[in-house]
N, C-alpha and C positions, 0 to 999 in steps of 0.2 A: 816628262813632267819636270817643271823647273823646281829648283830647291825651295823657293818661297812657297810654291803651291803645296809641295810635300809637307813643309813645316805647318802651313795652315790646316791641311787635312789632319795631321797628327794632333794638332791642338784641339780641333773639333772632336776627334775621337776621344781624346782624354777628357774633354768636358762632358761628353755623353756618359763615359764610364763613371766619372765622379757623380753625375746626376743620378745614374742608376743606383750607385752605392748609397747615395743619400736617401733616395726613395725607399730602398730596401730597409735601411736603418729606421726610417720613419714608420714603415709598415710593421716592422718587428716591434718597435717601441709601442705602437698603438695596440698591437696584439697582446703584448705583455701587460700593458696597462689594463686592457679589458679583462684579461684572464685574472689578474690580481684583484680587480674590482669585483668580479663575479665571486671569486673565492672568498674575498673579504666579506662580501654581502652575505653569502651562505653561512660563513662563520658567525657573523653577527646575528643572523636570523635564528641560529641554533644555540644561542647563548641562553642561560637560565632566565634572564630578565625578559626574554621573549618566548618563554614556554608557558604552557597552560598552568595557571595557579588557582584560578577561580572558575567553578563550573556551576551554572544555574540550570537545573533540570525541571522542565515544565511539561504539563499534560499527562503525567503518569498517575493513573488512578487505580488500575487493576493489577499492576505488577509492583514488586518491591523496588522502591527508589534506590535502595542501597545496591541491590543486585543489578539493576539497570545501569547505574553509574559505574560499577565495577566492570561490567561487560563492555561499556563504551570505550574503555582503554584510556580515558582522560585522566584517571587517577594516577597514571604513570607519568604525568606532566610532559607530554610530547611537545615539540616545537610548534608554535602557532601556525607556522607556514605549512606544516605537514598535516594538519587536521582538516579533514574533508567530511562533508555530509554523507557522501557515498560510503565511505569506509565505516562510519559510525552506524549508518542505517544497516549495513551488512551485518554488523555485530549485534544489533538490537532486534532485528526482525526474527530472531530465533525465539523471542518471547511471543506467546500466542496472541496477546492483545495488541501488540505493536505492529502496524502495517507500513508506517513511513516516518521519516524524521526530517526536520529542517534545522538549519544551523545558522547561528549569528556570531561572528567574531567581533570582539571589542578589544582592540590592541591597547596595551601591549600583552595582556595575559588572561583575558576573560573570554569564556565561551558560553553561549546560551544554547542549550539543546531543547528543542520543542518536539515532543513526541505526539504523534497522531495515532490514537488508538482506534481499533475496529469498533463497530457498533453492533451490539447483539440485536438481532431481529427476531429470534425464535429460540426455542430450546429443543433438545432431543436426547434420547437415552443412548448412551454409548455402549460399547461391547460389554462393559461391566455393569450395565443397567444403572448407571449413575447419570443423573440429569445434568447436561452440559449446555452452556450457551453456544449459539450458532450465529455467525455473521452472514452477510449477504452473499458471500462466495461459498458458503457451506462449511467454512472452517470451524473446527472445534476450539472454542475459546476457554474451555475449562469449566469446572463445576458451577452449577447454578442452584439456588434454593428451590425446594419443591413447590412453594407457593410464590410463583412469579407471574406477573401479568403479561405473558408473551405466549403466542401460539406454540403448540408442540408439533414438531415434524415427525412424520412417519413414512418410511419407505416400505412398500408392501413386499417387494422382492428382496428380502434381506440376505439371500444367499450370495448376492453379488459382492458385498463388501461389509466389513464390520462397522465402517463409518461411511455410508454412501452419499452423504449430503454435499461433499465436495467432488463428487463424481457422478454416478448414474442418477442419484437423487438430488442433484443440484437445483432442479426446477422448483422444488418445494421451498428451498431457501430464497430463491429469487422472488417467488410470489410473496413470501413473508416480508421481504424488503420493500415491496411495492404496494403493500396494503394501504388503502386510503384511511385517513383519520376518521371518516364518516362511520366506518364499521369495524375498524381494526380490533378494537377492544372486545368485539363480539365473536371473534374467530378463536375457537378453542383448539382446533387441530387442523393441520394442513397435511394431506395425504397424497403421495405420488405412487402410481403403480409402475410396473415394469415397462409399460408402453409410454411413459412420460405424461400421463394424464393426471392432472392435479384436481383435488377436491377440497373445498373448505367445509369443515364441520363446525357449525356455530354452537354457541352456548344454549340456544333455544330448546331443543336441538333440531336444527334443520341443516341440510347439506346443499352446497352449490358445486356442481361439477363444472370446472373451468376448462377442462381438456388441456391441450398443450399451452405453455406460457406465452401465447401470442395474443395480440389485441387486448392486452390486460386492461388498458384504460376503459375500453368499451365494455368489457366484461364486468369490470368493477362498477361502472355506471348502472348496468343491468341489475347487478346484485343489490346495490343501494336502492334502486327503484322498487324492486320486489320487496325488500325489507320495509320500505316506507309506505307502500300502497297495497300490499297484498296480505291476506290472512292465511297463514300457513299453520299446519298442525305438526306436532312433534313427529319426527321421522320423515317428513316430506323431503323430496330430493328435487332440486331445481337445476336443470341443465342449461348452462349459459355458454356452451361451447361455441354456438353461433349466437352472438348477442341479440340479434334482431329476431331470433326464432326461439323463444324460451319454451321449455317443455317441463311440466311439473308432474311428478309421479308421487304416489303416496308411499308409506312405509311397506316393506315386504311383509307378506302375510306370515303370521306366527304359526 
C-alpha cells in the first residue's frame, strides 16, 4: 500500500473516531438533560404550591364528614400528582355507607371528592337484636330507626351466621332491592329459608312465595296482578314460584 493510501485511510479512521466521540457526547448530553428535566419536574410537582390545599367533600350523608376527610389522607396536604381515586377509595370504603369514590383535581391545589353511598333496601335485626339498615348486597349499614318504611329481612336458618344477609341469606336482600314501586310499600317482611326460597309477607297480611330469586320480573307481575284483581283473606298464601301457575292456599288451621 502506498504512503498516500495509508495517509488517507488513517485520516478516515480518525474522522470516524471523532464522529463516534461526538455522537457519544451528544447522547450523554441528551440523557443528562432528560434526567435533569425529569428530576426538576418531579421536584416542582412536589412543592407546596402544588400540594392539596383545598378539599371539597360531596355526597356524604350518613357518615361523619370530619372522619371521612381525616381518613382520606388529604388533610396531610399530599402532592397533587400523588393523589389518586383508588387510594382514597381504599381508605374510605372502611365506612359502612361508602361503596365507591370519584375524584376531580383542579390544579394547582384543589381536590373534589365525590362519595357514592350505598342505598338501604331493607332492615334486619343484628346479633345484638338492634335493627340495622341493609343494602342490596346484604351488607350491614348500621342502626336504623324502629319505625322505618322498609321491609324487614328474616333468615330462617339463623344457625349459619350471626349476620346471614351478605352470605347464605343474600337472596332476601336481592329481592328487597328489586321490589317494584307498584307494591313495595306493602311488603312488611321478606323471609328466606335454608333452601333459598323467598317469601314476601305483606301488610294485609297475605304471603307470596317467590321460591328462588329467579324470574323476579315475571313473579312480581304475578304478585301485582293478584293484588289488583283477587280478593284474598288474611293468612292466605299465594305461590308464584312458577309465575304462570299460581296456587292459593288458605291459612293453616288453628
